VEXKELO-853844 format. One line per 2 residues: number of its first residue (from 1); their letters; for each residue y negated, z negated, x negated of C-alpha. Coordinates in steps of 0.2 Angstrom, whole numbers, always signed. Layout:
REM residues N
NUM> a> Y:Z:X ~ ... $
This chain:
REM residues 157
1> ms> -525:-511:-1082 ~ -510:-504:-1073 $
3> pq> -505:-486:-1075 ~ -509:-474:-1062 $
5> rt> -495:-468:-1051 ~ -492:-449:-1048 $
7> ge> -477:-449:-1037 ~ -470:-459:-1023 $
9> ag> -458:-470:-1033 ~ -460:-488:-1028 $
11> vv> -471:-485:-1013 ~ -466:-496:-998 $
13> gg> -464:-488:-981 ~ -475:-494:-967 $
15> fe> -477:-479:-956 ~ -462:-483:-946 $
17> ml> -470:-499:-940 ~ -485:-491:-931 $
19> pf> -475:-487:-915 ~ -469:-506:-915 $
21> gf> -487:-511:-917 ~ -492:-500:-903 $
23> li> -479:-507:-892 ~ -485:-525:-896 $
25> lv> -503:-519:-892 ~ -497:-512:-875 $
27> ag> -488:-528:-870 ~ -502:-539:-875 $
29> sl> -514:-528:-865 ~ -503:-529:-850 $
31> li> -502:-548:-852 ~ -521:-549:-852 $
33> an> -522:-538:-837 ~ -509:-549:-828 $
35> aw> -519:-565:-832 ~ -535:-557:-827 $
37> gi> -527:-552:-810 ~ -522:-570:-807 $
39> id> -539:-576:-811 ~ -548:-563:-800 $
41> gk> -536:-568:-786 ~ -541:-586:-788 $
43> ia> -559:-582:-787 ~ -556:-571:-772 $
45> as> -546:-585:-763 ~ -560:-597:-767 $
47> aa> -573:-586:-760 ~ -562:-583:-744 $
49> ar> -559:-602:-742 ~ -578:-606:-743 $
51> ea> -583:-592:-731 ~ -570:-598:-719 $
53> ar> -576:-616:-719 ~ -594:-610:-718 $
55> ay> -590:-598:-703 ~ -581:-612:-694 $
57> ve> -594:-625:-695 ~ -608:-613:-691 $
59> se> -599:-605:-677 ~ -609:-603:-661 $
61> aa> -593:-604:-650 ~ -590:-620:-641 $
63> dg> -571:-617:-642 ~ -562:-622:-658 $
65> gv> -549:-607:-656 ~ -564:-594:-656 $
67> af> -572:-603:-671 ~ -555:-602:-681 $
69> ae> -554:-583:-677 ~ -572:-581:-684 $
71> ae> -567:-591:-699 ~ -551:-580:-702 $
73> aa> -562:-564:-700 ~ -575:-571:-713 $
75> ae> -560:-575:-725 ~ -553:-558:-723 $
77> ea> -570:-550:-726 ~ -573:-560:-742 $
79> iv> -556:-554:-748 ~ -560:-536:-744 $
81> gh> -577:-539:-753 ~ -568:-543:-769 $
83> gr> -558:-527:-767 ~ -542:-536:-763 $
85> dp> -529:-533:-749 ~ -531:-545:-734 $
87> ar> -513:-543:-729 ~ -508:-554:-745 $
89> ma> -520:-568:-739 ~ -514:-583:-729 $
91> le> -527:-595:-721 ~ -523:-612:-714 $
93> ad> -532:-627:-709 ~ -529:-643:-720 $
95> gp> -529:-657:-707 ~ -536:-657:-689 $
97> lr> -550:-645:-685 ~ -563:-653:-672 $
99> le> -579:-643:-668 ~ -590:-659:-666 $
101> rc> -605:-665:-676 ~ -600:-673:-693 $
103> ap> -582:-668:-692 ~ -574:-661:-708 $
105> at> -566:-644:-708 ~ -555:-640:-723 $
107> fv> -547:-623:-726 ~ -534:-617:-738 $
109> vt> -532:-599:-743 ~ -517:-593:-752 $
111> yd> -517:-576:-760 ~ -502:-567:-767 $
113> vp> -506:-558:-783 ~ -493:-545:-789 $
115> ti> -489:-545:-807 ~ -481:-533:-819 $
117> sl> -464:-536:-828 ~ -469:-536:-847 $
119> pw> -457:-530:-861 ~ -451:-545:-872 $
121> ig> -460:-557:-860 ~ -452:-553:-843 $
123> gf> -460:-556:-826 ~ -468:-571:-818 $
125> gd> -456:-576:-805 ~ -451:-563:-793 $
127> gv> -466:-552:-797 ~ -479:-561:-786 $
129> fs> -490:-576:-792 ~ -498:-586:-778 $
131> ts> -515:-593:-780 ~ -523:-605:-768 $
133> ar> -540:-612:-765 ~ -547:-626:-754 $
135> hr> -565:-628:-747 ~ -572:-642:-736 $
137> ev> -587:-642:-725 ~ -595:-654:-712 $
139> vd> -601:-648:-696 ~ -620:-651:-696 $
141> pf> -625:-668:-689 ~ -641:-661:-681 $
143> rd> -632:-646:-672 ~ -635:-643:-654 $
145> gv> -621:-637:-642 ~ -607:-647:-650 $
147> pa> -602:-665:-645 ~ -605:-680:-657 $
149> ad> -589:-687:-665 ~ -596:-704:-662 $
151> pa> -611:-705:-650 ~ -617:-721:-657 $
153> ra> -619:-713:-674 ~ -625:-696:-668 $
155> vt> -636:-692:-683 ~ -628:-700:-698 $
157> c> -611:-694:-705 $
């Protein structure tokens, strides 16, 4: 059995480490917040690409330019629906866009996520992390009002 101590002799300090531990906790929390912001930006970009492709292939317009404008509006609406800034989004078509039956339409959305420079870790690049998502849809083979890509195979894609 050890003798009971009555004074502070032999006691090791530790209270000085609490602020250091708190700083590590704050840096870790900011790192998790940065990672979640990037994941959330990727989810928003994925939803925007999906909505853009769907709006393009389901457009009632006969003109591809009007259909692309509808796709862009749908993508911006999806980004706003996720609580993100549409000014940080870029929409582009991957490959040619043809508004004809069975024609594929692929859209790529790139979204820039701002990040925070963390103590001891630093920042990610120049403070902006770009996420991107791609979605492909096919124009309905039974759709009226658009020409068939191959009249001989008007129904099968």
